[in-house]
VEXBANU-967441 format. One record per residue (C-alpha): z, y, x; residue number from 1; residue in three letters. Coordinates in Angstrom, 1 decimal, m for minus. Each point is the difference from the previous one (the first is absolute). Last residue first. Example, Ala and Ser with C-alpha at 12.3 -4.5 7.8 and 13.67 -1.06 7.14 Angstrom:
VEXBANU-967441
+--------+--------+--------+-----+--------+
:      Z :      Y :      X : num : residu :
+--------+--------+--------+-----+--------+
:    7.1 :   m1.1 :   13.7 :   2 :    Ser :
:    0.7 :   m3.4 :   m1.4 :   1 :    Ala :
+--------+--------+--------+-----+--------+
//
This chain:
VEXBANU-967441
+--------+--------+--------+-----+--------+
:      Z :      Y :      X : num : residu :
+--------+--------+--------+-----+--------+
:   m8.2 :  m62.1 :   14.3 : 303 :    Unk :
:    0.3 :    2.9 :    2.0 : 302 :    Unk :
:   m1.4 :    1.7 :    3.4 : 301 :    Unk :
:    1.2 :    0.3 :    3.3 : 300 :    Unk :
:   m2.3 :    1.1 :    3.1 : 299 :    Unk :
:    1.7 :    3.3 :    0.6 : 298 :    Unk :
:    3.1 :   m1.4 :    0.4 : 297 :    Unk :
:    0.5 :   m3.9 :   m0.9 : 296 :    Unk :
:   m1.5 :   m2.6 :   m1.3 : 295 :    Unk :
:    0.3 :   m1.1 :   m3.8 : 294 :    Unk :
:    2.4 :    1.4 :   m2.2 : 293 :    Unk :
:    0.6 :   m1.9 :   m3.6 : 292 :    Unk :
:   m0.2 :    2.1 :   m2.9 : 291 :    Unk :
:    2.1 :    2.0 :   m2.9 : 290 :    Unk :
:    2.6 :    1.6 :    2.1 : 289 :    Unk :
:   m1.8 :    0.5 :    2.9 : 288 :    Unk :
:   m2.9 :    1.6 :   m1.7 : 287 :    Unk :
:    2.4 :    2.4 :   m1.7 : 286 :    Unk :
:    1.6 :    0.7 :    3.1 : 285 :    Unk :
:   m3.6 :    1.0 :    1.6 : 284 :    Unk :
:   m1.1 :    1.9 :   m2.6 : 283 :    Unk :
:    3.1 :    2.3 :   m0.3 : 282 :    Unk :
:   m0.1 :    0.3 :    4.3 : 281 :    Unk :
:   m3.7 :    1.0 :   m0.5 : 280 :    Unk :
:    1.1 :    3.2 :   m1.9 : 279 :    Unk :
:   m1.0 :    0.7 :   m3.3 : 278 :    Unk :
:   m2.0 :    2.9 :   m1.1 : 277 :    Unk :
:   m2.7 :   m1.9 :   m1.5 : 276 :    Unk :
:   m3.1 :   m1.9 :    1.3 : 275 :    Unk :
:    1.0 :   m3.3 :   m1.5 : 274 :    Unk :
:   m3.1 :   m1.6 :    2.0 : 273 :    Unk :
:    0.9 :    1.9 :    3.0 : 272 :    Unk :
:    3.4 :   m1.0 :    0.0 : 271 :    Unk :
:   m1.0 :   m3.6 :   m0.7 : 270 :    Unk :
:   m2.1 :    0.1 :    2.7 : 269 :    Unk :
:    2.4 :    1.2 :    2.6 : 268 :    Unk :
:    2.9 :   m2.6 :   m1.0 : 267 :    Unk :
:   m2.4 :   m2.5 :    0.1 : 266 :    Unk :
:   m1.2 :   m3.0 :   m2.3 : 265 :    Unk :
:   m2.9 :   m2.3 :    1.5 : 264 :    Unk :
:   m3.4 :    0.3 :   m1.7 : 263 :    Unk :
:   m1.7 :   m3.1 :   m1.8 : 262 :    Unk :
:    1.1 :    0.7 :   m3.5 : 261 :    Unk :
:   m1.5 :    3.8 :    0.3 : 260 :    Unk :
:   m0.8 :    1.0 :   m3.4 : 259 :    Unk :
:    3.0 :   m1.7 :   m1.8 : 258 :    Unk :
:    2.3 :    0.3 :    2.8 : 257 :    Unk :
:   m0.5 :    3.8 :   m0.1 : 256 :    Unk :
:    1.0 :   m0.2 :   m3.4 : 255 :    Unk :
:    3.0 :   m2.0 :    0.6 : 254 :    Unk :
:    0.8 :    2.7 :    2.5 : 253 :    Unk :
:   m0.2 :    2.8 :   m2.9 : 252 :    Unk :
:    2.4 :   m2.3 :   m1.8 : 251 :    Unk :
:    2.5 :   m0.2 :    2.6 : 250 :    Unk :
:   m0.2 :    3.8 :    0.9 : 249 :    Unk :
:    1.0 :    1.0 :   m3.7 : 248 :    Unk :
:    2.6 :   m2.9 :   m0.4 : 247 :    Unk :
:    1.5 :    1.6 :    3.4 : 246 :    Unk :
:   m0.4 :    3.5 :   m1.1 : 245 :    Unk :
:    2.2 :   m0.7 :   m3.0 : 244 :    Unk :
:   m1.4 :    1.0 :   m3.4 : 243 :    Unk :
:   m0.5 :    3.7 :   m1.8 : 242 :    Unk :
:   m2.7 :    0.7 :   m2.6 : 241 :    Unk :
:   m0.6 :    3.7 :   m0.5 : 240 :    Unk :
:   m3.7 :   m0.3 :   m1.1 : 239 :    Unk :
:   m2.0 :    1.8 :    2.2 : 238 :    Unk :
:    2.6 :    0.8 :    2.8 : 237 :    Unk :
:    0.8 :   m3.6 :    0.2 : 236 :    Unk :
:    3.4 :   m0.2 :    1.8 : 235 :    Unk :
:    1.2 :   m2.2 :    2.8 : 234 :    Unk :
:    3.3 :   m0.6 :    0.4 : 233 :    Unk :
:    2.2 :   m1.5 :    3.3 : 232 :    Unk :
:    2.7 :    2.3 :   m0.5 : 231 :    Unk :
:   m0.6 :    2.4 :    2.6 : 230 :    Unk :
:   m3.1 :    1.7 :    1.4 : 229 :    Unk :
:   m1.4 :    0.3 :   m3.7 : 228 :    Unk :
:   m3.5 :   m1.9 :   m0.2 : 227 :    Unk :
:   m3.3 :    1.5 :   m2.0 : 226 :    Unk :
:   m2.4 :   m2.1 :   m1.5 : 225 :    Unk :
:   m3.2 :    1.7 :   m1.1 : 224 :    Unk :
:   m1.9 :   m3.0 :    0.4 : 223 :    Unk :
:   m0.5 :   m0.5 :   m4.1 : 222 :    Unk :
:    0.1 :   m3.3 :   m0.9 : 221 :    Unk :
:    1.5 :    1.0 :   m3.7 : 220 :    Unk :
:    3.0 :   m2.5 :    0.2 : 219 :    Unk :
:    0.5 :   m1.5 :    3.2 : 218 :    Unk :
:   m0.8 :    3.1 :    1.8 : 217 :    Unk :
:   m2.5 :   m0.6 :    3.0 : 216 :    Unk :
:    1.1 :    0.0 :    3.5 : 215 :    Unk :
:   m2.6 :    1.1 :    2.3 : 214 :    Unk :
:   m3.3 :   m0.7 :    1.6 : 213 :    Unk :
:   m3.2 :    1.1 :   m1.5 : 212 :    Unk :
:   m2.6 :   m2.9 :    1.3 : 211 :    Unk :
:   m3.1 :    0.8 :    2.2 : 210 :    Unk :
:    2.0 :   m0.6 :    3.5 : 209 :    Unk :
:    1.1 :   m3.7 :   m1.2 : 208 :    Unk :
:   m3.6 :   m1.2 :   m0.9 : 207 :    Unk :
:   m1.6 :   m1.0 :   m3.3 : 206 :    Unk :
:   m2.9 :   m2.2 :   m1.4 : 205 :    Unk :
:    0.3 :   m1.0 :   m3.8 : 204 :    Unk :
:    0.6 :   m3.5 :   m0.9 : 203 :    Unk :
:   m2.1 :   m2.6 :   m1.6 : 202 :    Unk :
:    1.3 :   m3.4 :   m0.7 : 201 :    Unk :
:   m2.7 :   m2.7 :    0.9 : 200 :    Unk :
:    2.4 :   m2.8 :    1.3 : 199 :    Unk :
:    2.6 :    0.8 :   m2.9 : 198 :    Unk :
:    3.4 :   m0.4 :    1.7 : 197 :    Unk :
:    2.8 :   m2.4 :   m0.7 : 196 :    Unk :
:   m1.9 :   m3.0 :   m0.6 : 195 :    Unk :
:    1.2 :   m2.3 :   m2.6 : 194 :    Unk :
:   m0.4 :   m4.0 :    1.0 : 193 :    Unk :
:    3.8 :   m0.7 :    0.0 : 192 :    Unk :
:    1.0 :    1.9 :   m2.9 : 191 :    Unk :
:   m2.9 :   m1.9 :   m1.8 : 190 :    Unk :
:    1.3 :   m3.4 :    1.6 : 189 :    Unk :
:    3.1 :    0.5 :   m1.4 : 188 :    Unk :
:   m0.3 :    0.8 :   m3.4 : 187 :    Unk :
:   m2.3 :   m3.0 :   m0.5 : 186 :    Unk :
:    2.9 :   m2.3 :    2.0 : 185 :    Unk :
:    2.1 :    2.2 :   m2.7 : 184 :    Unk :
:   m2.4 :   m1.5 :   m3.3 : 183 :    Unk :
:   m0.5 :   m3.3 :    1.2 : 182 :    Unk :
:    3.9 :   m0.3 :    0.6 : 181 :    Unk :
:    0.7 :    0.4 :   m3.7 : 180 :    Unk :
:    0.8 :    3.0 :   m2.2 : 179 :    Unk :
:    1.2 :   m0.3 :   m3.2 : 178 :    Unk :
:   m1.4 :    0.2 :   m3.5 : 177 :    Unk :
:    1.2 :    1.8 :   m2.7 : 176 :    Unk :
:   m2.7 :    2.8 :   m0.8 : 175 :    Unk :
:    1.0 :    2.4 :   m2.3 : 174 :    Unk :
:    0.9 :    2.4 :    2.9 : 173 :    Unk :
:   m3.9 :    0.3 :    0.4 : 172 :    Unk :
:   m0.6 :    0.8 :   m2.8 : 171 :    Unk :
:    2.7 :    2.6 :   m0.6 : 170 :    Unk :
:   m1.2 :    1.6 :    3.5 : 169 :    Unk :
:   m3.3 :    0.3 :   m1.7 : 168 :    Unk :
:    1.1 :    1.3 :   m3.2 : 167 :    Unk :
:    1.5 :    3.0 :    1.7 : 166 :    Unk :
:   m3.3 :    0.9 :    1.9 : 165 :    Unk :
:   m2.2 :   m0.2 :   m3.1 : 164 :    Unk :
:    0.3 :    3.5 :   m0.6 : 163 :    Unk :
:   m1.0 :    0.8 :    3.4 : 162 :    Unk :
:   m3.0 :   m1.7 :   m0.5 : 161 :    Unk :
:   m0.9 :   m3.4 :    1.3 : 160 :    Unk :
:   m3.5 :   m1.0 :    0.5 : 159 :    Unk :
:   m1.1 :   m3.3 :    0.6 : 158 :    Unk :
:   m3.3 :    0.4 :   m1.9 : 157 :    Unk :
:   m0.9 :   m1.7 :   m3.3 : 156 :    Unk :
:    1.7 :    2.7 :   m2.1 : 155 :    Unk :
:   m2.0 :    2.5 :    1.0 : 154 :    Unk :
:    1.6 :    3.7 :    0.2 : 153 :    Unk :
:   m2.3 :    2.4 :   m1.7 : 152 :    Unk :
:    1.8 :    2.8 :    1.0 : 151 :    Unk :
:    2.5 :   m0.2 :    3.0 : 150 :    Unk :
:    3.0 :    2.3 :   m0.2 : 149 :    Unk :
:    2.5 :    0.4 :    3.2 : 148 :    Unk :
:    2.4 :    2.3 :   m0.4 : 147 :    Unk :
:    3.0 :   m2.9 :    0.7 : 146 :    Unk :
:   m1.7 :   m0.5 :    3.4 : 145 :    Unk :
:   m0.1 :   m4.0 :    0.5 : 144 :    Unk :
:   m3.3 :   m1.1 :   m0.8 : 143 :    Unk :
:    0.5 :   m3.7 :    1.1 : 142 :    Unk :
:   m3.4 :   m1.8 :    0.8 : 141 :    Unk :
:    0.7 :   m3.8 :   m0.7 : 140 :    Unk :
:   m0.8 :   m3.4 :    1.9 : 139 :    Unk :
:    1.5 :   m3.6 :   m1.2 : 138 :    Unk :
:   m0.4 :   m2.2 :    3.0 : 137 :    Unk :
:    0.5 :   m3.7 :   m0.6 : 136 :    Unk :
:    0.9 :   m1.4 :    3.4 : 135 :    Unk :
:   m1.8 :   m2.3 :    2.9 : 134 :    Unk :
:    1.8 :    0.2 :    3.2 : 133 :    Unk :
:   m2.2 :   m2.1 :    2.1 : 132 :    Unk :
:    0.4 :    2.7 :    2.5 : 131 :    Unk :
:   m3.7 :    1.1 :   m0.1 : 130 :    Unk :
:    0.2 :   m0.3 :   m3.6 : 129 :    Unk :
:    2.4 :    2.1 :   m0.4 : 128 :    Unk :
:   m1.7 :    2.5 :    2.0 : 127 :    Unk :
:   m3.2 :   m0.4 :   m2.0 : 126 :    Unk :
:    2.0 :    0.7 :   m3.3 : 125 :    Unk :
:    1.3 :    3.1 :    1.7 : 124 :    Unk :
:   m3.6 :    1.2 :    0.9 : 123 :    Unk :
:   m1.0 :   m0.3 :   m3.5 : 122 :    Unk :
:    3.0 :    1.7 :   m1.3 : 121 :    Unk :
:   m0.2 :    2.7 :    2.4 : 120 :    Unk :
:   m3.8 :    0.4 :   m1.2 : 119 :    Unk :
:    0.6 :   m0.3 :   m3.6 : 118 :    Unk :
:    2.8 :    2.7 :    0.1 : 117 :    Unk :
:   m2.1 :    2.5 :    2.2 : 116 :    Unk :
:   m2.8 :   m0.5 :   m2.7 : 115 :    Unk :
:    2.4 :    0.3 :   m2.7 : 114 :    Unk :
:    1.3 :    3.5 :    1.2 : 113 :    Unk :
:   m3.4 :    1.2 :   m0.8 : 112 :    Unk :
:   m0.8 :    3.2 :    2.4 : 111 :    Unk :
:   m0.3 :    3.0 :   m1.6 : 110 :    Unk :
:   m2.8 :    1.7 :   m2.4 : 109 :    Unk :
:    0.2 :    3.1 :   m0.9 : 108 :    Unk :
:   m0.2 :    0.7 :   m4.0 : 107 :    Unk :
:    2.2 :    2.5 :   m0.6 : 106 :    Unk :
:    2.3 :   m2.5 :   m1.3 : 105 :    Unk :
:    0.4 :   m1.6 :    3.2 : 104 :    Unk :
:   m2.3 :   m3.1 :    0.3 : 103 :    Unk :
:    0.0 :   m3.7 :    1.0 : 102 :    Unk :
:   m2.9 :   m2.6 :   m0.5 : 101 :    Unk :
:   m0.2 :   m3.4 :   m1.5 : 100 :    Unk :
:   m2.1 :    1.6 :   m2.6 :  99 :    Unk :
:    2.4 :    2.7 :   m1.2 :  98 :    Unk :
:    3.8 :    0.1 :    0.9 :  97 :    Unk :
:    1.4 :    3.6 :   m0.6 :  96 :    Unk :
:    2.6 :    2.3 :    1.8 :  95 :    Unk :
:    2.3 :    2.8 :   m0.9 :  94 :    Unk :
:    2.4 :    1.3 :    2.5 :  93 :    Unk :
:    2.2 :   m1.9 :    2.8 :  92 :    Unk :
:   m1.0 :   m3.0 :    2.0 :  91 :    Unk :
:    2.7 :   m1.4 :    2.0 :  90 :    Unk :
:   m1.6 :   m3.7 :    0.1 :  89 :    Unk :
:    1.3 :   m2.8 :    1.2 :  88 :    Unk :
:   m1.8 :   m3.4 :    0.4 :  87 :    Unk :
:    2.2 :   m2.7 :   m1.1 :  86 :    Unk :
:   m0.3 :   m3.8 :    0.8 :  85 :    Unk :
:    2.5 :   m2.8 :   m1.7 :  84 :    Unk :
:   m0.2 :   m2.7 :    1.7 :  83 :    Unk :
:    0.9 :   m3.5 :   m1.6 :  82 :    Unk :
:    1.9 :   m3.2 :    0.9 :  81 :    Unk :
:    2.8 :    1.2 :   m1.7 :  80 :    Unk :
:    0.4 :    3.5 :    0.4 :  79 :    Unk :
:   m1.3 :    1.9 :    3.4 :  78 :    Unk :
:   m0.9 :    3.9 :   m0.5 :  77 :    Unk :
:   m1.9 :    1.6 :    2.6 :  76 :    Unk :
:   m0.3 :    4.0 :    0.0 :  75 :    Unk :
:   m2.6 :    2.5 :    2.0 :  74 :    Unk :
:   m1.9 :   m3.1 :    1.5 :  73 :    Unk :
:   m2.4 :    1.2 :    2.6 :  72 :    Unk :
:   m3.4 :   m1.6 :    1.3 :  71 :    Unk :
:   m1.2 :   m0.6 :    3.6 :  70 :    Unk :
:   m2.9 :   m2.2 :    0.0 :  69 :    Unk :
:   m1.0 :   m1.9 :    3.4 :  68 :    Unk :
:   m0.1 :   m3.3 :   m2.3 :  67 :    Unk :
:    3.5 :    0.8 :   m1.6 :  66 :    Unk :
:    2.2 :    2.8 :    1.6 :  65 :    Unk :
:    3.6 :    1.1 :   m1.6 :  64 :    Unk :
:    1.6 :    3.4 :   m0.7 :  63 :    Unk :
:    2.9 :   m0.3 :   m2.7 :  62 :    Unk :
:    1.6 :    2.7 :   m1.1 :  61 :    Unk :
:    2.6 :   m1.5 :   m2.5 :  60 :    Unk :
:    1.5 :   m3.8 :   m0.5 :  59 :    Unk :
:    1.9 :   m0.2 :   m3.1 :  58 :    Unk :
:    1.6 :   m3.8 :   m0.2 :  57 :    Unk :
:    0.8 :   m1.1 :   m3.4 :  56 :    Unk :
:    2.7 :   m1.2 :   m2.0 :  55 :    Unk :
:    0.0 :    1.8 :   m3.4 :  54 :    Unk :
:    2.3 :    3.4 :   m0.1 :  53 :    Unk :
:   m2.5 :    2.2 :    0.8 :  52 :    Unk :
:    1.3 :    3.9 :   m0.6 :  51 :    Unk :
:   m0.2 :    0.9 :    3.5 :  50 :    Unk :
:   m3.6 :   m0.7 :   m0.6 :  49 :    Unk :
:   m0.3 :    3.5 :   m1.6 :  48 :    Unk :
:    1.3 :    2.0 :    3.0 :  47 :    Unk :
:   m2.7 :   m2.2 :    2.1 :  46 :    Unk :
:   m2.7 :    1.4 :   m2.0 :  45 :    Unk :
:    1.3 :    3.8 :    0.4 :  44 :    Unk :
:   m0.2 :   m0.9 :    3.6 :  43 :    Unk :
:   m3.4 :   m1.2 :   m0.1 :  42 :    Unk :
:   m1.2 :    3.0 :   m2.0 :  41 :    Unk :
:    1.7 :    2.7 :    2.9 :  40 :    Unk :
:   m2.0 :   m2.5 :    2.4 :  39 :    Unk :
:   m3.3 :    0.6 :   m1.5 :  38 :    Unk :
:    0.8 :    4.1 :   m0.5 :  37 :    Unk :
:    0.9 :    0.5 :    3.6 :  36 :    Unk :
:   m2.9 :   m2.3 :    1.4 :  35 :    Unk :
:   m2.4 :    1.9 :   m2.2 :  34 :    Unk :
:    1.3 :    3.6 :    1.2 :  33 :    Unk :
:    0.4 :   m0.8 :    3.2 :  32 :    Unk :
:   m3.8 :   m1.7 :    0.2 :  31 :    Unk :
:   m1.1 :    3.3 :   m1.8 :  30 :    Unk :
:    1.9 :    2.2 :    2.7 :  29 :    Unk :
:   m1.5 :   m2.3 :    2.7 :  28 :    Unk :
:   m3.5 :    0.8 :   m1.3 :  27 :    Unk :
:    0.4 :    3.7 :   m0.6 :  26 :    Unk :
:    0.7 :    0.2 :    3.7 :  25 :    Unk :
:    3.8 :    0.0 :    0.9 :  24 :    Unk :
:    1.2 :    3.3 :    1.7 :  23 :    Unk :
:    2.7 :   m0.7 :    2.4 :  22 :    Unk :
:    4.0 :   m0.2 :    0.0 :  21 :    Unk :
:    0.6 :    0.0 :   m3.6 :  20 :    Unk :
:   m2.4 :   m2.7 :   m0.9 :  19 :    Unk :
:    0.9 :   m2.0 :    2.8 :  18 :    Unk :
:    3.0 :   m1.8 :   m1.3 :  17 :    Unk :
:   m1.3 :   m0.5 :   m3.3 :  16 :    Unk :
:   m3.0 :   m1.4 :    1.6 :  15 :    Unk :
:    2.2 :   m2.3 :    2.2 :  14 :    Unk :
:    2.0 :   m1.3 :   m3.2 :  13 :    Unk :
:   m3.1 :   m0.8 :   m2.0 :  12 :    Unk :
:   m1.6 :   m1.8 :    2.8 :  11 :    Unk :
:    2.9 :   m2.1 :    0.4 :  10 :    Unk :
:    0.2 :   m1.0 :   m3.5 :   9 :    Unk :
:    3.4 :    0.3 :   m1.5 :   8 :    Unk :
:    1.1 :   m3.8 :   m0.1 :   7 :    Unk :
:    0.5 :   m2.0 :   m2.8 :   6 :    Unk :
:    2.6 :   m2.7 :    0.1 :   5 :    Unk :
:   m1.0 :   m3.8 :    0.2 :   4 :    Unk :
:    1.9 :   m2.4 :   m2.0 :   3 :    Unk :
:    1.7 :    2.3 :   m2.3 :   2 :    Unk :
:    1.4 :   m2.5 :   m2.6 :   1 :    Unk :
+--------+--------+--------+-----+--------+
//
């Protein structure tokens, strides 16, 4: 049973929204790539867990704090007075493990995922002790990508390779125990203490005047959008994709709210943001259909 759904990281959503409207720094581009690959891997693991038949609770994307230290849990599974802690890695290609260090096949050393897992396990144990909820923890690093290979894979490390994932599900389903009240209380406490945003989250600086305005194509993200005078359809001149103008404007408005959550939605502002050959009356009609109007005349906005 999914007790806490996975949410797409807000930092990833914002970077994706920004990347076609301004030039991201190399650091922000790398952050976007890492977040995107990580989220893709987590979603693959979520799909795998749909085959679970055992009585358990699955909690995704927990952000917790203990002793002034923040830690994130990719996936946590509560099963019969036991926690399965999963650190998910979406690595692709050939790697090897040697002397407790992790390397790409060409010899480039990368951060050892065991180090991250051990930190998370330690802080989770401290968190459980703090709330007087001592529970056995079984930690694992999940290598989810089917194109991942680990040479010299040690037998004494909690690595679960792509070829072992189906067996993991079978082993979990073999458990015949039933969740008890304490398990449910633990899940509830974890969700209650979850922090929605990381306090040290790094976001790029941006300002409205410096962002590219316009409606993007839903398929190719081109700004080459043309609208017909009648029919309420917009067409991408790059790939030919067509959609209703109402849908295109609402999607573009959503991007505006992601980037400027504190700004009021007004007809003039969204007309400028969409930057297309569409009248303000069309924008106003769409806003009135989907939002509540607050105020009157020039001071009105939509919520």
